[in-house]
N, C-alpha and C positions, 0 to 999 in steps of 0.2 A: 504493500500500500504506500509506503513512504517513497519508493522509487517512482511509482505512478504520479504522486503529487509533485515530486521534484521535476519530473518531465513536463507535467502540465504547467508548472510555474515557469520553467525555462521557455516553453513555447509561448506563454503569455508575455513574458518579458521581451522576447524576440519580436513578437507581433507589435507590441506597443512601441518598441524602439524603432521598428521599421515605419510604423504609422507616423510617429513624431518626425522622423527624418523626411518622409514624403511630404508631410504638411509644411515643413519649413521651406521646401522648394516651391517657387511660384513661377509660372510661365507667363511671359509677356510677348505680345505680337508686335513686330515692328510696324510703325506708321509709315507707309510708303510715301506719304507727302512730306515727311520730315526725316527720312532716312536715305542717305545717299553716299555713294562712293565717288570721290573726286580724284582724278589722276593728273599728273604733270609729267611730260617727257621732253628732253632736250631736242630741239629742231635745228640741226646743223650748227649749233652754237649761237644762233641768232636769238632764239627765244625758247620758252618752255610752255608750249600750248597745253591746254587742259581740256578735259571732258568729264562727264559724269554719268552715272547710272543711278536710278532709284532702286531700292532693294526691298525685298520681302523676306519674311522669316520669323524666327522666334528666338528668344533668349530665356533660359531658365536660370533663375537666381536662387541660390540656397543661402539664406542669411546666416544660418548656423554653421554651414560648411561651404564658404564661398569658393573654395578650390574645386568644388563639385559642380559649379555653375557651368552652363554650356550655351553655345550659340549655333544656330543653323540658318544660313542665309542663301537665298537664290536671287540671281540677277538675270533679267532678260537682256542678253547682250545686244540685241537689235534695237533696244531702247536708248542706245548711246546718244548723248547730246553734247556737242561741242559748241553749239550756237551757230555753226556754219554748216548748212545742209549739205553742200557738196563734199565737205570734209567728212561729215558723218557717213555718207554713202561710200566714200573711198575707204574709210576705216572698217566698214561692215563687210567689204568685199574679201575675196580670197587672199589678197596680199597681206591682210592683217587679221581681223577677227573671224572672217569666214562664217558669218552668222547663219548662213543657210545650212552649213554642216554642223556648227557648234552653237546652237541657239541660247544655251544657258551657261552660266558660271555658278559654282556653289562654293561655300566655305562651311565646313563642319568642324567645330572645335573638338579636340581630344584631351586637352589638358589646360588648366588655368592655374597660374602661379600668382598668388596674391602678394602685393608689395605694400608700401606705405602710401599714405595720402590718397586713398581711394584709387590706386592704380593696380594694374595687373598685366602680366604677359599671357596672352591667350594664344595657345598653340593649336593648330588644326591643319586640315588638308584643303587646299584650294584646288578646284578643278576648273581649268580654263583652257579653251582651244583644244579640248580632248586630252589634256595632260593634267595629272594630279601630282601636286608637290606640297611638302610641308611649308607652312608660312606661320610666322609669329607676329601677332598684332600687339602693339603697345597701347593699352586701353586705360582711359580715365573715366571713372564713374562721376558724372557731373552732378546729378540730382536724382533723388527719389521722392515722389510726392504726388498729390492730386493735381492733375492738369486743370487749369481754369478753362481750357477749351473743351475738353471731353468729359470732365468730371470723373475721370478714371485714374486709378493708381498708375503712375507713369514713371519710367526710368529713362535717363538720358546719358549717352556716352559720346566720347570723342576717341578716335583710334587712328593709328598711323602705322605704316610699314613701307618698305621699299622692295620692289620685285625686279627681277631680271626677265624681260619679256622673252629672251632667248631660251630661258628655262621652260617656257610654255610653247616652244616651237615657232615663235614669231620673230624671224630673223631678217625680214625685209628691210632694206635700206640701212642696215647696220654698217658702219658706226655713225653715219650722219644723223639718223634719227636714233637717239640714245637707247642703250640697252636698259639702263636703270629707270624705273618708273616709280615716282613717289606717289603714295596712296594716302589720302586723308579721308576719314569716315566720320560723319556726324549721324547720330541715330537717336530716335525716340521710340519707345515701345510701351504699349499700354497693357494692363493686366488682362489676360485672356478670360473669356467667360462672362 
């Protein structure tokens, strides 16, 4: 009888621990009107033009175990916007993004290293142009609170990284058009449900 009660007690402890951990994690959905990925690339040394995409996806934050937080983002590559329609069409073609063949890009985190002052390094896999590579984002949590616009619990982030486009099979016009691409991300996400 004692063994049975001990097993029951351990199962109940495990259940309540799992429930408590699950409840601490909350999922937020990115607001595509306030979430974007901005890039800059060197253009023959004359300038560093930019473009951006809006992004969709979710971030799951675990306030008790922030290192367990995750992010999952999808970008429709054809929605590229440089502000110059002819350049957009050029970049969407086979020479660069080839959106007919590779319509989406995704980032799925696999590790979060929490640092000081609401910052973290978020590691994950970026899939772009049919190639999947590890990428690390330097992330700052800007704010958590009720948005006065949506009246929903909202989180805001700023993130950055630098990629080599050649790592993703985009080597056209190297080295004139730079290999290093600076990425800046601004994101707002609202509590799901």
